C-alpha positions in Angstrom: -12.1 12.6 2.2 -10.4 9.2 3.5 -11.0 7.7 7.2 -7.9 5.5 7.1 -7.7 3.3 10.5 -4.4 2.8 11.5 -3.3 -1.0 13.0 -0.9 0.5 15.4 -3.0 3.4 16.6 -6.7 1.5 16.7 -8.7 4.6 15.4 -10.0 5.5 11.8 -8.5 9.2 11.9 -8.6 11.5 8.8 -6.3 11.1 5.9 -5.3 14.6 6.9 -3.0 12.8 9.5 -1.5 10.5 7.1 1.2 10.1 3.7 0.6 8.2 1.2 3.9 6.3 0.5 3.2 4.5 -2.8 2.8 0.7 -4.0 2.9 -2.2 -0.9 4.8 -5.3 -1.2 7.1 -4.0 -4.3 9.6 -6.9 -3.8 13.3 -6.1 -3.6 15.7 -7.4 -6.7 18.1 -10.2 -5.2 20.9 -9.1 -6.6 20.9 -5.4 -7.1 24.7 -5.8 -8.5 23.7 -7.5 -11.2 21.1 -5.6 -12.5 20.9 -3.5 -15.3 20.2 0.6 -15.6 17.1 -0.5 -17.7 16.2 -2.9 -14.4 16.6 -0.2 -11.9 14.6 2.2 -13.6 12.1 -0.1 -13.7 12.0 -1.5 -10.1 12.4 2.2 -9.0 9.9 4.3 -11.2 7.5 2.5 -12.6 4.2 1.2 -10.9 1.0 -0.4 -11.4 -1.8 1.4 -11.5 -4.6 -0.4 -11.3 -8.3 0.2 -11.5 -9.8 -1.2 -8.8 -8.3 -3.2 -5.7 -4.7 -1.5 -5.1 -2.1 -2.0 -2.0 -0.9 1.0 -1.0 1.6 1.8 1.9 1.2 4.5 4.4 2.5 6.5 7.0 0.6 8.1 10.2 2.6 10.9 10.0 0.2 13.3 13.0 0.1 9.9 15.2 2.3 6.5 15.9 4.7 7.5 13.0 4.7 4.3 11.6 4.0 2.8 8.2 0.8 0.0 7.6 0.1 -1.2 4.6 -4.0 -0.5 3.1 -5.8 -2.6 0.5 -8.1 0.0 -0.9 -10.6 0.1 -4.2 -9.1 3.3 -7.1 -12.6 3.8 -8.2 -14.9 3.9 -4.6 -12.2 4.6 -2.8 -13.5 2.3 -0.2 -10.7 0.4 2.5 -11.0 -2.7 2.6 -8.6 -3.5 5.0 -5.2 -1.7 7.0 -2.8 -4.4 8.4 0.9 -3.8 9.9 3.9 -3.8 7.5 4.8 -7.3 6.9 1.5 -8.9 7.2 -0.5 -10.6 4.6 -4.0 -8.9 3.1 -7.0 -10.8 3.5 -8.4 -9.5 0.7 -6.5 -9.5 -2.7 -7.2 -9.1 -6.9 -7.7 -12.6 -6.8 -10.5 -12.8 -4.7 -12.3 -9.6 -5.7 -11.9 -11.3 -9.2 -13.7 -14.7 -8.0 -17.0 -12.3 -6.3 
């Protein structure tokens, strides 16, 4: 079981209090009216499924009821950091590969 730090509540809590909300940092299309059906399908349904560091969105359902991001290793389940929506992560795949 994961022990997730909520950057809004300021505490580590059991993952049972949270809901996974998908991949983080996905840019929205700039001109949605100009997208083809195939491009819309790619945007809505296709996500990376990396082995290693992955940035995810989580929702604190039984706490503050706010969304935030988590940088988590999908192999070891280690959480590297939790940070508010809109903030930049301090850990990235590039920094992991350089280490």
